[in-house]
N, C-alpha and C positions, 0 to 999 in steps of 0.2 A: 371755578367755584372760589369764593374768597369767603371766608368766615373767620370768627376768632380762632378756632381750631386751626386753619390753615397760617395764621400770623404766628400762633406759638410754634408749632412744627417747622414752618418753614417749608412746608409741600404744596404742591400745585390744587392737591384736591385733599378733602378732609376725610380721608379713607385711610384707616388703620387695620395692619393686618395684624390680626390675634396671634399671643405668643402660644404656639402649640408645641407641647413637649416632642422632641423625636421629627419634629417635621419645620418647625421655624428657625432653621438654619441660615448660613449667609447666603446661598443661592436662591433662597426662595424670598429672603429679607431684602435683597440688594434689586431681584427683579421687581418688587412690589415698589420700593423705593425711585426706579428707573422710570417706572410707569407713572409717577406723580401722586403714590399713595406714602404712605411711611410705612416700612418694612421692620418687622421687629424679631431680634432673635430671642427665643426663649431659652432663659437661663436656666430654669428648671431642669433637672437631669443632667447637668454640666458641672463638671468640676471646675476649678477656679481655672487652671491651665486651659481646659477645654472652651470656656468662655472667651479668655485672652485669645485664641486663636481663631475663634468664627469673627470675633470684631474686628481682627488682623485681616481675614480675608475679605470681609464685607468691605472694608476700606480700600481694597484693591480691586473691588467690583464697582464700587460706586462712589462718586463724590456728593452723593444726594445725604439729606439727613436720615438715619435709622434710628431705632431705639432697641432697649434690651428689656425684656418682661422677666421681672426677679418676682416670685412666689415667695413670702417673707417665712411662711414657715418650715422652708427648707434649712438643712441642719448649717449648709454654708451661708446663709443670706447674707452675714455682713461683709463676709468676704468678697461674695461675689457684686455687693454694692462697691465694695473698694475697689474692685477690677472697673468698673464704668468710671468710676472718680478718676482713677490713675490713667485710662484711656481716653478720658472726656467724650466719653458718648455723648449725642446731643440729647437724646430723650431716654428717660429710665421711665418704665410703667412697672410700679409695683401692686403685689397682689396677694391677697390670702394670707393678711396678718397687720399688726399695726405700723404704720411708716412713720409716726412722730420723730423718732431719733433719725431716720435718715434723711427726711427733707431737707431741714437746713444743711447739712452738709452736703448734698446733691446742689442744693440752689446754690450755696456758697460759690460751687465752680461753674456758675453759668447753665447747669443742666436742667432741662425742663423735667417736671417731674409730673405723672398722671398716676391715678390710683384705680383699680377696678373696685366697683362697688355692687352690692344687690339690694342694698335700702336706702330709703331717704336719710335716716341716721347716720348710716356709715358715710353717705354723702357729704352732710353737714360735720360731721367729726374730722374729714380729711381737709375741707376747705378751710376750716379753722386752723388745721395743723402747716397749711400755707403750699398744696399742691396747684399747680396751674390749670387742670382740667379733671373732670372724674370722668372714667368708661362705666356709665350705667349699664349691667349685664342682666337681661331678662332670662326666666328659665328657660327658654327655647333654645338657650346655647348648647354648644356640644362639651364633653368633658365635665369637669369640675365646676360646682355652681353654688349659687347661694343656698341657704336652708330654707328660706322663706316661699319659694315657690311663686315669686312674683313676675308676672311676665312682662314683655317688654314694653306691651301698650298701655300696661296701667302703670310700670315704673319710671319710664322716661318723664312724662309730663311731670308728675310729681318731684321729681328728681331737680328737674329745670325750675319748678317752682320756689324750690327749697335753698337753691344755693343762686350765687352769684357767677360763678366761674362757669367756663364753658361746659357742656354736656356732651359725651359721645354715646352715642346708641349702640349697644350690641346685644346679640341673641336674636337668631331667625331672620338675618338681615344678607342676601345673597344677589339682589338684582336692584334695578332701577327704582322698582316699584317701593322695595323696602326701603331705599334710601330716602326717596320723596315723602315717604310716611314718616319716617325718624324727623326729617327736618320739619313735618306740618306738626309733630308732637313737640317741638320745641329744642331737640339737639340740634348741634351744629357740626356733628361729624358722625360718621360709623365708624364700628370695628366689625370686620368681616375674617371669619375663621375657617368654616368649613370649604365655601367656594375655593379658596386660595390652598387649601389641602390637596386638593382635586386637580390642581393646574400641573402642566407639563415641568416646571421648576421645582416642585413639590417634591423631595426625597421618600415620600411616603410609599411604600409598596404598590405595584399596579395592582394586585389583588385588593388592595385596600383601598384604593381610587375605583376600581369596578364595583365593589360593594355599596359605595355609596350611589354611582351611579343607578344601580339597579334597586335601591331602595325607593319605597313609596311613602306616602303621607304618615304611615302609622310603624314606621320600619325602627324608630329608638323607643329605648324604654330607661329610667331611670334606677338605679340602684345604689344601696347605701343610707337610705332613708333610716334605717334601725340604728344606724351608731353615727349619724349625722356627718357622712363624707358621700354625698351624693355626686352621681358620674352620670352623664347621658351618653349612649353608645348605640350603635346597631344591635338588635336583637340577635343573638346566637347563644351556641352551648354555654358558653363564659357566663353571659348575662343570666341564663336561666339557672345555673349552679348558685350563683349567688343571690337570688331571690329565694330560691328552695332555702337556703343556709338561712335566709334572714326570718322565713316563714317558720322554721324549726325552732327559732330563737337562738342561734347560734352566737359567739359572744365576738365583739369587735376583733379580735385576737385571732380567733379562729378563721373569721373570714378573710382577713387582712394576711392569713398563712396560706389558704387557698389562693388568692389573689397573686400574691409572690411579684417578684420583677420583673420575671420573664412573661408572665400573662399580660403585664401593662403594657409591654412592647412588642408583643408577639405579631398582633396583627400590622401596625405601622411599618417595624422593620423587616419582618419576614415572611407576610404575608398569611399567617396563620388566621382565618376567618371564623373558625370555629372555638378556638379555646383562646384565642387573643381580645384584649379589649380594643372594638372598632369605634373609637369615639367619634363622633358627629352630632351635629346640631339637627335640629328637626327641620330643618331647612335642606336636609339630605334630597326629600323628596323632589326637590325644583331642579335639581341638578343631573344634566343628562349627557355631558359630555366632558372628556378632558380638553380645557382651553390653556392657551397661554396666558400668564398674569397680565399682560398688555391687553390681551383682547377681553379678558374677564373687567378690567377696568374701563376699557374703550366703552363696552357695551353699556355698562353702566350709567356712565357720564353722557352718552349720546342718547341713551333711553330715557332718561331722566325730560327731556324737554317735549317727548311724545307724551309721557304720563303727565306732566304738567300742563300740555295742551287739552288733553280730556276733561281736567280737572276744569279748566277755563271755559268748556263747552256747558258745564253742569250750570242750568239756570232754575 
């Protein structure tokens, strides 16, 4: 598969692994890169030294391109960006904030820059700022999301029509059918998160992986609408308590105090399936077992021919 995205990233396939906090570390990142996609280290939740260490480990495990995802709202964003510059990371994916002051700095070092967007206006602004590509993420995705609740189906073609740079589709994509659909909408690549979170190489707790496997089509819920910090996760006591607090009109500060740092990572790191945040996309209902990263990507690529063949039969 050759698109502008593979040309920019230097990868075999236009498949990007989503930057998932506590999950997207060097072992998973390099497994994706070795399988032909772009693995991504999630800098969110890492200190400067921890990010440096993850990059060093990744370099020992692969000589293929990989990226670092940096949420710009994090306290140490500027320092994290500087680490990627110092270590000449091939690709940096920016999210959750304005990238303008970082893009010239990154590109001056030959680093490819992409930005996660959730609206057409955001895509146009970051194109003007000089990014190489945009990752347009629909509301189906897991974890933190855009405030406008635009789905992948409606977001991708509108972003494609609005910008001249390549568009990577994200949100609700986990198999060959989703990739073909994204390409039909005009995207030149895809970003996948939840499907990689459940792989053998993922450091997520086995109970977290099993919770995704056991999920159905209505398993996820969105919390945080009342204070504009929306997160999609598997329904459990944790999400029920947040929704109850929102229903009662609790303040943002009260809800964040309940959430705390421990609950945010409890499911992923320690397997606390009731009191931890089990972040997942709506695609969870399609994931049925734990596979190797290599198998996930090979099944997607090999399955595309069959999907396209069926479309060609329609007259």
